[in-house]
N, C-alpha and C positions, 0 to 999 in steps of 0.2 A: 484314301491315298492320293487324292487329287493335288495336295500340296507338295508331294514328293516329285523328285525328278524321275523321268522314265527309267533310268538305270537303277535308282533306289527302289522304285516300285517293283521292278523285275526281280531284284535281289530279295525283297521281302516275299514275293510270290514263290520264288524258288525255295527259299528257306521254309515257308509254310508247307509247300508240297513235300519237301524232304522230310519234314517232321511227320506229316500225315503218312508217308510211306514207312517211316520208321515205326510208327504206331501200328499200322495195319499189316505190313508184309510178314512179320513173324507169325501172326495168326493165320495168314493165308498159306504160308509154307508148311506150317505145322499146326493144323487146327486142333489136334488132340491135346496139345499143350495149353491151349487157351489163349485168348487174346483180350485186349483191352475192351473190345466191344461185345464180348460174349454175354455179359449181363443184360445189356440192352437187347441183344438178339434173342435171348431166352424169354424176356418179357413179351416181345412181339410174337415169338413162336407160340407161347402158351395162350396169348390173347387170340391168336388165329384159331386155335382149337375151340375156344369159348364162342367166338363170334360166328363161327361156321358150324356149330353143333346142330343147328336147325336143319342143315342141308343133308343130313345122313352121315353114316359112319365113314365112308370113304372120303368124302369132302372134308369132314371134320378132321380126319387123320392127315390129309394133305394140307389142311388149313394152317397147321403150325409152320411148316416149311414155306408155304406160299406167303404167309403174312411176314415171316422173317425176311423174305426177299422183297416183298412189296413195299414195305415201309422205306428202306433206303432207296429203292428205285423211284418211289413217288417223291421223295425229298430231292433226289438228283433231277428228276423231271421238272419239279417246281422251279428249281434254280435255272434250268435250261429255258423254261417258259418265260422267265423274267430276263433272260439274256445274260445271266451271271454264270458264264461257262467255267470260270475258275472254281467257283463254289460247287458247281455241279460235278466237276472232275474230282474234287476232294471228297465229296460225299459218295461219289462212285466207288471210291476205295473201300468205303464201308460196305457197299453192295458186294464188292469182290470178296471181302473177308467173310461176309455172310454166306455167299455162294460156297466158299471153301468149307465152311462149317457144315452146311447142309450136305455137301458131298461126302464129308467124313461120316456123317450120320447115316447116309444111304449105304455107304460101303460097310458100315458096321452091322447092317441088318442080319446077315447070316450068323455072326458071332455073338451079337448083343453084349459086347463088353463095355460099352460106354456107361458111365454112371448116369442114371436117369433120375429125375427129381422124385419119381414115384418109388424108386428102389426096386421095382419089379421089371425084369427084363421082358416079360410078356406084354408090356405096355409100349414097347419100341414101335414107333409109328411106321417106320419103313419095313420092319419085319412083318408087321400086320399087312401093310399095303402090298408087299411082294409075295404074300401067300403063306406066311409062317403059321397062321391059324389053320390052314387047309393043306395038309401034306399031299392031297391028290392034285392040287393046283398050285404047286410050289414053284414060284418064279424067283426064288432067292438068288439064283445064278445071274440074274439081271443086276443085282446090287453093285457088283464091281464095275461093269461097263457103264452103267448109269452114273455111278459115283465119279468115274473117270471123266465122263462127259461134262458133268457139272464142275469138276475141278478145272477142266479146259475152259469153261465159261468164266470161271473166276480169274484165270490168267488173262483171258481176252478183256475182261472188265478192268483189270489193272492197266493194261496197255491203253485201252480206250479212255480210261479216266485220266491218265497222265496226259494223253494227247488233247483231250477236251480242256483240261486245266491250263495247258500251255498254248491253246489254240490262238489266242490273240497275240501272244508273244512270238509264235512261230510264223505268223503271216507276214 
C-alpha cells in the first residue's frame, strides 16, 4: 500500500477491518450457530488432543481447547513480533471467535447438547474435565461461570484486536 495516499490506505484498512468484523462477530455473538472459522478451529482442536495425548488424560482433554486458542494467538503474536499491528489485530478477531466457541463448549458441559464429531455425549471434553465421569467430585456447576469468563475474554479480544489493528491510525 506504499503507492497509495495515506487517506486511501486508511480507507482500505478500515474496509478490511470491517470485513473481518463482519466475518467473525456473528460467530462471536452466537457461537452455537457456527461461524466461518469453525472448520479451522475444529481441525486445531482435534490436533491438540492428538499432540498432547502423551501428557495424560487431563492435558489431552484440555489440549483441544488450548490448541484451538493457541494457534490464532500464535499467529497474532507473530504479526506483532514483526511489527505488523494491523494484521495482528485482524487475526486477533479469529482468536476472539475461537474463545467464544470454547466458551460455548464449556457452558454446554452439564447438558452435553452440542453435536460432537464422535456422536457420543460422554466424549464431551469439558464434561469430563469438570467431573462428569465422577459424580462424587462433580464440578459441572463451574461450567457456566467459567464459560461466562471465557466469553468475557472473547469480547475483550474483539476490543483489543480492533485497537491493535487501528493503532497506527489512532496515533
